[in-house]
C-alpha positions, 0 to 999 in steps of 0.5 A: 938179845939185850934190850938196851933201851930198857936199861938206859934211863930217860935223860933230863933233856930240859937240863941237858938243853940248859947245860949244853947251850952255853957250852956251845956258845948259844943263848937259848931263848926261854920261848924256844926251850920247849921246841928244842927239848921236843927236838932232843926227844926225837933225836933220842928216840932215833938214836935208841933205834940205831943203838938197839939194832942188833949187829953180828960180831962179824959186821964191819963198817963199809969202806965206801957208801954208794946209793 
């Protein structure tokens, strides 16, 4: 199994927040930049966990999710 997290460089989340906000029509108050970047760090870590979970080639998406 390949460790994709080790292959993926850490993104510059400060630059991402600054670039994404205007594209989304948002004005990012500099006082909130730290909190926004902290949230992006948590989301990046969660995405790495999901993306790094090994699935067999035979895995298929569930047509209906039931709890």
